[in-house]
C-alpha positions in Angstrom: 83.3 -22.1 0.9 86.0 -23.6 -1.2 84.3 -23.9 -4.5 87.6 -24.6 -6.3 87.5 -28.2 -5.2 85.3 -29.1 -8.1 88.0 -29.1 -10.8 85.4 -29.7 -13.5 84.0 -26.2 -13.4 85.2 -24.4 -16.6 86.3 -21.2 -14.8 88.7 -23.1 -12.6 90.4 -25.1 -15.3 94.0 -24.1 -15.1 94.9 -21.5 -17.7 91.4 -21.6 -19.0 90.7 -17.9 -18.8 94.1 -16.7 -20.1 93.9 -18.9 -23.2 90.4 -17.9 -24.3 89.9 -15.2 -26.7 87.9 -12.2 -25.5 84.9 -12.9 -27.7 84.7 -16.5 -26.5 84.9 -15.3 -22.8 81.9 -13.2 -23.3 80.0 -16.0 -24.9 80.8 -18.4 -22.0 80.1 -16.0 -19.2 76.3 -16.8 -18.8 77.1 -20.5 -18.7 79.8 -20.0 -16.0 77.4 -17.9 -13.9 74.6 -20.4 -14.1 76.9 -23.3 -13.4 78.4 -21.6 -10.4 74.9 -20.8 -8.9 73.8 -24.4 -9.4 76.9 -25.6 -7.7 76.6 -23.3 -4.8 73.0 -24.2 -4.4 74.0 -27.8 -4.2 76.6 -27.1 -1.6 74.8 -24.5 0.5 71.2 -25.3 -0.2 68.5 -23.1 -1.8 67.9 -21.2 1.5 69.6 -20.8 4.8 68.7 -19.4 8.2 71.4 -17.2 9.6 71.1 -16.3 13.3 73.0 -13.3 14.6 73.0 -11.8 18.0 72.1 -8.1 18.0 73.4 -6.1 21.0 71.2 -3.5 22.7 71.3 0.0 21.3 73.5 2.4 23.0 71.9 5.2 25.0 70.3 7.6 22.7 70.5 5.2 19.8 66.8 4.7 19.6 66.2 7.7 17.6 65.3 7.4 14.0 68.1 6.9 11.5 68.6 9.0 8.5 66.3 6.6 6.6 63.3 8.1 8.4 60.1 6.4 9.8 58.9 3.2 8.2 56.0 3.5 5.7 53.1 1.3 5.0 52.9 0.2 1.4 49.5 -1.1 0.3 49.7 -3.8 -2.4 47.0 -4.3 -5.1 45.3 -7.2 -3.3 45.2 -5.2 0.0 43.7 -2.2 -1.7 41.1 -4.4 -3.4 40.2 -5.9 -0.1 39.8 -2.5 1.5 37.7 -1.2 -1.3 35.5 -4.3 -1.2 35.1 -4.0 2.5 34.3 -0.3 2.3 31.7 -0.8 -0.5 30.1 -3.7 1.4 29.9 -1.7 4.6 28.4 1.3 2.8 25.9 -0.9 1.0 24.9 -2.5 4.3 24.3 1.0 5.9 22.3 2.1 2.8 20.2 -1.1 2.9 19.6 -0.7 6.6 18.5 2.9 6.0 16.3 1.9 3.0 14.7 -1.1 4.7 14.2 0.2 8.2 14.6 3.9 8.7 13.3 5.2 5.4 10.0 3.3 5.5 9.5 4.2 9.2 10.1 7.8 8.3 7.7 7.8 5.4 4.9 6.0 7.3 5.3 8.4 10.2 5.0 11.4 8.0 2.2 10.2 5.7 -0.8 8.2 7.0 -1.4 6.9 3.4 1.9 5.0 3.4 1.2 1.7 5.2 3.9 -0.5 3.6 7.3 0.6 2.2 7.9 4.2 1.3 5.4 5.0 -1.4 1.7 5.9 -1.3 -0.3 3.1 -3.1 -1.7 3.7 -6.6 -5.3 4.8 -6.4 -5.0 6.3 -2.9 -5.1 10.1 -2.5 -4.2 11.9 0.7 -6.6 14.6 1.9 -5.3 16.1 5.1 -5.2 13.2 7.6 -7.5 11.1 5.4 -6.8 8.6 2.8 -9.4 8.3 0.1 -9.6 6.5 -3.2 -9.8 2.9 -4.4 -7.9 -0.3 -3.3 -8.2 -4.0 -4.1 -7.7 -4.7 -0.4 -4.0 -4.0 -0.2 -4.7 -0.7 1.8 -6.8 -0.5 5.0 -8.8 2.6 5.3 -9.7 2.1 9.0 -8.4 -0.2 11.7 -11.9 -1.5 12.3 -12.0 -2.7 8.7 -8.7 -4.6 8.8 -10.1 -8.1 9.0 -12.7 -7.7 6.2 -10.2 -5.8 4.0 -7.6 -8.5 4.3 -10.4 -11.1 3.4 -11.2 -9.1 0.3 -7.6 -8.9 -0.7 -7.1 -12.6 -0.2 -10.1 -13.5 -2.3 -9.0 -11.0 -5.1 -5.6 -12.7 -5.2 -7.3 -16.1 -5.6 -9.3 -14.8 -8.5 -6.2 -13.5 -10.3 -4.3 -16.8 -9.6 -7.2 -18.9 -10.9 -6.7 -17.9 -14.5 -10.5 -17.9 -14.9 -12.5 -15.0 -16.4 -13.7 -12.5 -13.8 -15.5 -9.1 -13.5 -14.5 -6.2 -11.3 -17.0 -4.4 -9.1 -16.4 -1.4 -6.8 -18.0 -0.7 -3.5 -18.2 3.0 -2.7 -19.0 4.0 0.9 -17.8 6.1 3.8 -14.9 4.0 5.3 -13.4 6.5 7.7 -14.5 8.3 10.9 -12.7 10.7 13.1 -13.7 8.9 16.3 -12.7 5.2 16.3 -15.8 4.4 18.4 -18.2 6.3 16.1 -21.0 3.8 15.3 -21.7 5.4 11.9 -18.9 3.2 10.4 -20.9 0.1 11.2 -23.2 0.5 8.3 -20.4 0.6 5.7 -18.6 -2.1 7.6 -21.7 -4.3 7.4 -22.1 -3.8 3.7 -18.5 -4.7 3.0 -18.7 -7.8 5.2 -21.8 -8.9 3.2 -20.2 -8.2 -0.1 -17.0 -10.1 0.9 -19.0 -13.1 2.0 -21.0 -13.1 -1.2 -17.9 -12.7 -3.2 -16.4 -15.8 -1.6 -19.6 -17.8 -2.1 -20.0 -16.8 -5.7 -16.4 -17.5 -6.6 -16.8 -21.1 -5.4 -19.3 -21.8 -8.2 -17.6 -24.1 -10.7 -19.5 -23.0 -13.8 -17.8 -21.2 -16.7 -21.1 -19.4 -17.3 -20.5 -17.3 -14.2 -17.4 -15.2 -14.2 -15.7 -14.7 -10.9 -15.9 -11.5 -9.0 -13.1 -9.2 -8.0 -14.1 -6.5 -5.4 -12.6 -3.0 -5.1 -13.1 -0.9 -2.0 -13.6 2.8 -2.6 -13.5 5.3 0.3 -15.5 8.5 0.0 -13.9 10.0 3.2 -15.5 11.2 6.4 -19.0 12.5 5.9 -18.6 11.7 2.2 -16.6 14.9 1.7 -14.2 13.4 -0.8 -16.7 11.2 -2.7 -15.8 12.7 -6.0 -12.1 11.6 -5.6 -13.2 8.0 -5.2 -15.8 8.3 -7.9 -13.3 9.7 -10.4 -10.8 6.9 -9.6 -13.5 4.3 -10.4 -14.3 6.1 -13.7 -10.6 6.3 -14.6 -10.1 2.6 -14.1 -13.3 1.8 -16.0 -12.0 3.8 -19.0 -8.5 2.4 -18.9 -8.6 -0.4 -21.5 -5.1 -1.6 -20.5 -6.5 -2.9 -17.2 -8.5 -5.6 -19.0 -10.7 -7.5 -16.6 -9.6 -5.2 -13.8 -11.8 -2.4 -15.3 -14.8 -1.9 -13.0 -18.1 -2.7 -14.9 -20.4 -1.8 -12.0 -20.4 -0.1 -8.6 -22.5 -0.7 -5.5 -23.0 1.2 -2.2 -23.9 4.9 -2.4 -25.7 4.3 0.9 -26.1 7.8 2.4 -28.6 10.4 1.3 -26.2 13.4 1.3 -25.2 15.8 -1.4 -21.7 14.5 -2.0 -23.2 11.0 -2.6 -25.4 12.5 -5.3 -22.3 14.1 -6.8 -20.6 10.7 -6.9 -23.6 9.0 -8.5 -23.7 11.7 -11.2 -19.9 11.3 -11.9 -20.2 7.5 -12.2 -23.5 7.6 -14.1 -22.0 10.1 -16.7 -19.5 7.4 -17.5 -22.4 4.9 -18.1 -21.4 2.6 -15.3 -24.2 0.6 -13.7 -24.8 1.4 -10.0 -26.8 -0.4 -7.3 -27.7 1.7 -4.4 -28.0 0.1 -0.9 -29.5 2.2 1.8 -29.9 5.8 0.4 -33.6 6.6 0.4 -33.8 10.3 -0.6 -36.1 10.3 -3.7 -33.8 12.5 -5.8 -30.4 11.1 -4.6 -29.7 10.0 -8.2 -31.0 13.2 -9.9 -28.6 14.0 -12.7 -28.8 17.5 -14.1 -32.1 18.0 -15.9 -32.9 14.3 -15.6 -35.0 13.3 -12.6 -33.1 10.1 -12.1 -30.0 8.6 -13.5 -30.8 5.7 -15.8 -27.7 3.8 -14.5 -28.7 3.9 -10.8 -30.8 1.1 -9.3 -31.8 1.5 -5.6 -32.8 -1.5 -3.5 -34.3 0.5 -0.6 -37.7 2.1 -0.6 -37.8 5.8 -1.3 -38.6 8.5 1.4 -42.1 9.0 0.0 -42.9 5.4 0.5 -41.4 5.3 4.0 -43.3 8.5 4.9 -46.7 7.2 3.7 -46.4 4.0 5.6 -45.2 5.6 8.7 -48.0 8.3 8.6 -50.6 5.5 8.2 -49.3 3.7 11.3 -49.1 6.9 13.3 -52.6 8.1 12.3 -54.5 4.8 12.5 -52.3 2.7 14.8 -51.0 -0.8 14.3 -50.9 -3.9 16.4 -49.0 -7.2 16.5 -48.2 -10.0 18.8 -44.7 -10.7 20.2 -42.9 -14.0 20.5 -44.8 -14.8 23.7 -48.2 -14.1 22.2 -48.7 -10.8 24.0 -50.4 -8.1 22.0 -48.3 -5.1 21.2 -48.9 -2.1 19.1 -48.8 1.6 18.3 -52.0 3.5 19.3 -53.7 5.8 16.8 -52.8 9.5 17.1 -54.5 12.7 15.9 -51.3 14.9 16.1 -47.7 14.4 15.2 -44.4 16.2 14.9 -41.3 15.2 12.8 -37.8 16.3 13.9 -34.9 16.0 11.5 -31.3 17.1 11.2 -30.5 19.8 8.7 -26.8 19.3 8.8 -24.7 21.4 6.4 -21.2 20.9 5.0 -18.1 22.7 6.3 -18.8 25.7 4.2 -22.4 25.9 5.3 -23.8 24.5 2.1 -26.4 21.8 1.7 -25.4 18.4 2.9 -28.1 16.3 4.5 -30.9 15.1 2.2 -32.6 12.2 4.1 -33.9 13.8 7.3 -35.5 17.1 6.2 -37.1 15.5 3.1 -38.5 12.5 5.1 -39.9 14.8 7.8 -41.7 17.0 5.3 -43.1 14.0 3.4 -44.3 12.4 6.7 -46.1 15.4 7.9 -47.8 15.9 4.5 -48.9 12.2 4.4 -50.2 12.5 8.1 -52.2 15.6 7.3 -53.6 13.9 4.2 -55.1 11.3 6.6 -56.8 13.9 8.8 -54.0 14.4 11.3 -52.7 17.7 12.6 -49.3 19.0 13.4 -48.7 19.2 17.1 -49.3 22.7 18.5 -45.9 22.8 20.2 -44.2 22.7 16.8 -45.7 26.0 15.8 -42.9 28.3 14.5 -40.5 25.5 13.8 -39.1 25.4 10.3 -40.8 23.1 7.8 
């Protein structure tokens, strides 16, 4: 490129460089450099594509040169992208593990974990059983799923209403080893009735009647963990931070067994009012030296009352007419026998209260009316 054709450029003015003083040359050098680059850019352009034919390498020329193998150089943005991708990938794996695998693992290893990875507050694991107290967020037995969910839904409505409410606990046996065991039907029926009544009561639009929140307390199979549930009720009742969630009363206690009496004593000692449903043993609420806990109110007749009425019918007979008008009845008898279960607990201690006591009371009432014990029962325990 003949750049000398522009005679105006200072470095090409004839005699210019020889006539300048050395100090002046140094001062003008940056100007000359900039002027030359601007000029060349105008002639050649700011960029240019140069095409050059490259011949094939000679045989053996494909080996690496002295400069060695090429290396990857990761810039800052590339490194940041790799770090971001790595962190996102690791987070995704951890979230997948935490949301899917960890809950599944926890629920498979602990029957008391039904949702998430933690055992709910108020629920205690005893072997393969889950006992304690829930507001309906935990299902103690699959047969109770529907009614438990109903209670939970109604409890949430109570909390969302913003209206005053009271909390009541229902203590019963809500677990059986055999899914088809009919003994669960009694507790299930009680809970169904309570859930229905809770819904009916909470529909009353009267500020004089606070709404009801219902807690479900499982005493375990055969009531063997009744004290765990009873103590949970008491702990909640004594916890002032719970406010209206503190239980003010408890219902249920429907079996005449020793563990139920222990639960009644535990709750009664905390001065919590109790309403008994179907337990009929006369001393089911005996508390220490007291014949009967002053906080326990049964709605079923006692064994002595049942025995006297039954003995009267057995001794003198009773008749009635059915729906078709036909006469039916029980004939009078002079002899009788009463057979009852004397079931003990796992350690051989006392457990059953209802049957043996009712049998003895029945025979006593029958003999008082002139009846006799059947001769075939001679030698049997009384």
